[in-house]
C-alpha positions as CSV (number, residue, x, y, z in Angstrom):
1,X,89.1,125.2,110.3
2,X,88.6,127.0,107.0
3,X,91.0,129.2,105.2
4,X,94.4,128.4,103.8
5,X,96.3,127.5,106.9
6,X,99.0,124.9,106.0
7,X,99.2,122.5,108.9
8,X,102.3,120.3,108.6
9,X,101.4,118.1,111.5
10,X,102.6,117.6,115.0
11,X,101.6,119.1,118.3
12,X,103.3,120.9,121.2
13,X,103.6,117.7,123.2
14,X,105.8,116.0,120.6
15,X,107.6,119.1,119.4
16,X,107.5,117.9,115.8
17,X,105.4,120.7,114.4
18,X,108.5,122.7,113.3
19,X,110.5,119.7,112.0
20,X,111.2,120.4,108.4
21,X,112.2,116.9,107.2
22,X,109.4,116.7,104.7
23,X,110.5,120.1,103.3
24,X,114.1,119.0,103.1
25,X,113.1,115.7,101.4
26,X,110.9,117.5,98.8
27,X,113.8,120.0,98.1
28,X,116.2,117.1,97.6
29,X,113.8,115.4,95.2
30,X,113.5,118.6,93.2
31,X,117.3,118.9,93.2
32,X,117.4,115.3,91.7
33,X,115.1,116.4,88.9
34,X,111.6,115.6,90.3
35,X,110.5,119.2,89.9
36,X,106.9,118.6,91.0
37,X,107.9,117.2,94.4
38,X,106.2,119.3,97.1
39,X,104.9,119.0,100.7
40,X,101.2,118.7,100.0
41,X,98.0,116.8,100.6
42,X,97.0,113.7,98.6
43,X,94.1,115.6,97.0
44,X,96.6,118.0,95.5
45,X,98.1,115.2,93.3
46,X,94.8,114.0,91.9
47,X,96.0,115.2,88.5
48,X,99.6,114.1,88.9
49,X,102.6,115.1,90.9
50,X,104.7,114.1,93.9
51,X,103.4,114.6,97.4
52,X,105.7,114.4,100.5
53,X,103.6,114.0,103.7
54,X,104.3,113.5,107.3
55,X,102.8,110.4,108.8
56,X,102.3,109.4,112.4
57,X,105.6,109.5,114.3
58,X,106.5,107.9,117.6
59,X,108.6,109.1,120.5
60,X,111.5,106.7,120.9
61,X,113.0,108.2,124.1
62,X,113.4,111.3,126.2
63,X,116.6,112.7,127.5
64,X,117.6,114.7,130.5
65,X,117.6,118.3,129.5
66,X,114.6,118.1,127.2
67,X,115.8,116.3,124.0
68,X,113.7,113.5,122.5
69,X,114.4,110.7,120.0
70,X,111.6,110.5,117.4
71,X,111.0,107.8,114.8
72,X,109.7,110.2,112.1
73,X,107.8,108.7,109.2
74,X,107.3,110.5,105.8
75,X,105.3,109.2,102.9
76,X,106.3,109.9,99.3
77,X,103.4,109.6,96.8
78,X,104.1,109.6,93.0
79,X,100.9,110.1,90.9
80,X,101.2,109.9,87.2
81,X,98.9,109.4,84.1
82,X,101.1,106.4,83.2
83,X,101.1,103.5,85.7
84,X,104.6,102.5,84.4
85,X,105.9,106.0,85.1
86,X,104.4,106.1,88.6
87,X,106.0,102.7,89.4
88,X,109.4,103.6,87.9
89,X,109.6,107.0,89.6
90,X,108.5,105.7,93.0
91,X,111.0,102.9,92.9
92,X,113.8,105.2,91.7
93,X,113.1,107.7,94.5
94,X,113.1,104.9,97.1
95,X,116.3,103.6,95.7
96,X,118.1,107.0,95.9
97,X,117.1,107.5,99.5
98,X,120.5,106.4,101.0
99,X,122.3,109.1,98.8
100,X,120.1,112.0,99.8
101,X,121.3,114.5,102.4
102,X,118.3,114.8,104.7
103,X,119.9,116.9,107.4
104,X,117.8,119.7,108.7
105,X,118.0,123.0,106.8
106,X,116.9,125.0,109.8
107,X,118.3,123.0,112.7
108,X,114.9,121.7,113.8
109,X,116.3,118.1,114.2
110,X,119.4,116.0,114.2
111,X,119.4,113.1,111.8
112,X,120.8,109.8,112.9
113,X,119.6,107.5,110.1
114,X,116.9,107.2,107.4
115,X,115.7,104.1,105.6
116,X,112.9,102.9,103.4
117,X,110.2,101.9,105.9
118,X,107.6,100.4,103.5
119,X,108.5,99.3,100.0
120,X,106.9,101.0,97.0
121,X,103.3,99.9,96.5
122,X,100.2,101.0,94.6
123,X,98.1,103.5,96.6
124,X,95.2,104.1,94.1
125,X,94.2,104.1,90.5
126,X,91.8,106.6,89.0
127,X,92.4,109.6,86.7
128,X,96.0,108.9,87.7
129,X,97.9,106.0,89.2
130,X,99.6,106.7,92.5
131,X,102.4,104.6,94.1
132,X,103.8,105.3,97.5
133,X,106.5,104.3,99.9
134,X,107.4,105.5,103.4
135,X,110.6,106.6,105.0
136,X,111.5,106.2,108.6
137,X,114.1,108.7,110.0
138,X,115.6,108.5,113.4
139,X,115.9,112.1,114.6
140,X,116.6,114.0,117.8
141,X,114.6,117.1,118.6
142,X,114.8,119.6,121.5
């Protein structure tokens, strides 16, 4: 499993491997002024930054013709040198969620709703302080 393969999660069974919701969320955060928001692993924000990551999602239903409802969960991690900045930015991003356009940029999903799933909370403290929250999006995939 070496190399630089960027696995964004999912498997053929769920059909979520190509869902670009995390990419869309990171782009919307950059548009809102959070220039270091990226889809990336936690280890890549060990010196600061914003990570958007896919978390385990659940199938909510299957439809005749092959469509599926998926409860898609994404995590937003804000890591900063200042604990106050990490808290403020994490809470601000969670608060702006309802105003973000999270519709698919490539048509990989249809968005029904998105909400804050877990409230902002501390994730870890070390060289930086990281706060996180999770988003749950109700989506339909084919």
